N, C-alpha and C positions, 0 to 999 in steps of 0.2 A: 887723708887726714881731714877730720872735721874741724871747722872753725866756729867760734862763738862770738856773737855780738850781744852786748848787754845794754839794755835800756832801763833806766831808773825813772819810774813814773810817779807823779804827784801823790796818788792815793797811797798813803802809808809808806812812801819810799820803796815801793815794790820793784824788785828786779825781774824784768821780763827778758828771757833769753831767746835768741834765734840761733839755733845750731844748724849749720849747713855744710854741705859738700861743695866747695868752690869750683870743682871740676864738673861734677854731674848736675850742679845747680838745683839740688833738692834741699829742702829745709823743713825744720820743725820749729814751731813757735811754742814756747813753754811758759805757762802762767801769764797770759795776756792781761796786764793791769792798766790798760789805757782807759782814761775816763774823761779826757778833754779833747777838743778838736785838734789841737796841735800835736797831741800824742798819737792819735789815730793817723794823722798825716805823716808823722815821723816814721811810723811802722810801715805804712804803705810805700813811702818814698824809698826806704831802705830796701824793701823787697823788690821794688821795681828797678832801682839802681843796680842791684846785684843780679838782676834777671833771674830771680829765684822762683822755683815752683814749690809752693808750700804743700807738703804732703802729709804733715801731721800737726794736730793741735792738741797739746798735752797739758794736763794739770798735775802738778805734784800733789795738790790737794784742792779742795773746793771751798776754802774760805773766801769771803767776798773780795778781798784785795787781790787775790790771785785769779779770780774767775770773773771779774766784773765785765770783761770784754769778750768772754767766751762766745756769746751768741752773735756778736758782731763779726768776730773772726770766722765762726762757723758759716754764717751767711755769705760773707764777703768772699771766702775762698772755697766754699762748698765742702767743708770738712766736718766729720763727727768729732765731738769732744772725747778725748781719750783720758781715762782716769781709773782709779781703783774703785771697784764696786762698793767698798765699805764707806765711801764718801758720798754715795748717791743721795742720802738724806740731806746732806749739806747743800747739794745742788738744788734740791727741791725747795729749800727754805732760803734761797738767795735773797729774796726781797726782805724777809724778816732779819737776816743778817745785816742788810743795808740799813734798815731802820734802827737797829741797835747802835750803829756807829754814826747815826745822823746823816746818812747818805741818801739823797733824794733822787727820784727818777728811776729807781730800779724796781720794776714790777713784774719781772719775768723770773723763771727758774731755769736752771741748767740741767739738761738731761745728758747722761753719759751715753754716747753712741757706740763706743768701743771700750770694753773693759780691759784694763791692764792688771796683771798679777805678777807676783814674784817669779823671776826667771824668764819672763817674756823679753823679746828683743824688738826694738824699734829700729828699722832700717832707714837710713838717710843716705841716699846715694850709695857709695861704697863703704860707708861707716855704719856703726850700730851703737845703740844705747841699750844697756841691760837694766831691766826694771828690778829695783830692790824695794820690798815692802818694809817701811820703817814707821810703824804706827806709834802713836803717843801724843803728837801734836794734834792730829786728827786720826780717826780710825783707819782711813785709807791713804795716809801719807805715803808717797813713794819718793825714791831718789833715782836718778838716771845716771848710770855709770858707763863711761867710755873707757874701756880697758886699754884699747890701742893707743889712744891719745893721752891717757892719764888724767882724766878729770871726772868729777861727779857733780851733778846738780842736785843739791840737797834740799831744796824747798825750805820749809821753816822748821827743819829738824836740827841741823847743826849750823852754827854761825861762828864767826871769828870771836873767840873768847866767851861764847854763850851757847845756849840751846833754845829750842822753841818753847813758847809758853804752853802750859797745860791746863789753864783755867777756862778754856773755851769748851764748847760742846764736844764730847767725845775724847777730851784730853786725858792723859794718864801719865804721870811723871815716871813711875817705875817702868812702864812699858816703853816710854821714849828713851830713857837711858839705856835700857837693854837693847833696843833696836840700834841706837847709835853705836854702842860699843861692839855689838855683834856684827853689824852690817857695814858701818862706815869706817870705824877705827881699825877694822881688820883689813882694809884696803892698803895697798903699798904706801909707805910713808910719804913719798913724793907726790901722791895724788893731789891735784888742785881741787879745792872745794869751792863751788860757786853757790852761795846761799841765796835764799829768797829776799833777803834784805842785807844791806851792808856790803863789805868788801870781801874779795876772795881770800881764802886761807889755804892751809894744807892739812892733810891728815896728821902728819908728824907734829905740827905746831899744836893742834887741838889735843892730840893724845898726850902731849907732855905738859901743856900749860892751861888747858881749859878748866877753870875752877869748878864747873858744874859736873865734871865727869871724873 
């Protein structure tokens, strides 16, 4: 059984997840949004306290708030950035994204070192996450589904009572709604949804009450 640790960091209230196998001690860090010293410390201390071997660094998409600490994580733990190829351009213009939101000190780009696509599996100890391509918020947005443990990490596609914005580069409202209904709302109703911002929800709750779907 995989476990999830959620960190909510200052930059845009981003949810960063550590998904790990507590027996095998392997872990994936998903959407590293650390931007301040105490946030980097919190991540390092958790990994050390749980004696985890971080084997994957994954982005659900490459918007600045989700990718701002990618290069730090990559260098610190010797890992390639794993993301969908359709978001490669967003990684290359990370500094421009930062400028748009008034974020200083970001002068690097993020390069995808391992491309993820629909149907891929990310192995974490004895567990696995299935990659679902859910474009619309960004061209390469993905969700990560744990079929055995009954949860999905949805990035900025599906939220509690809402959906991702589509007014940023590469956004497409029709595409997003189609992806959510076809890929996420088709999951078992009890599936827990862990979004990129805000609180967890369930597929059933969003299927029956989300006003945007």
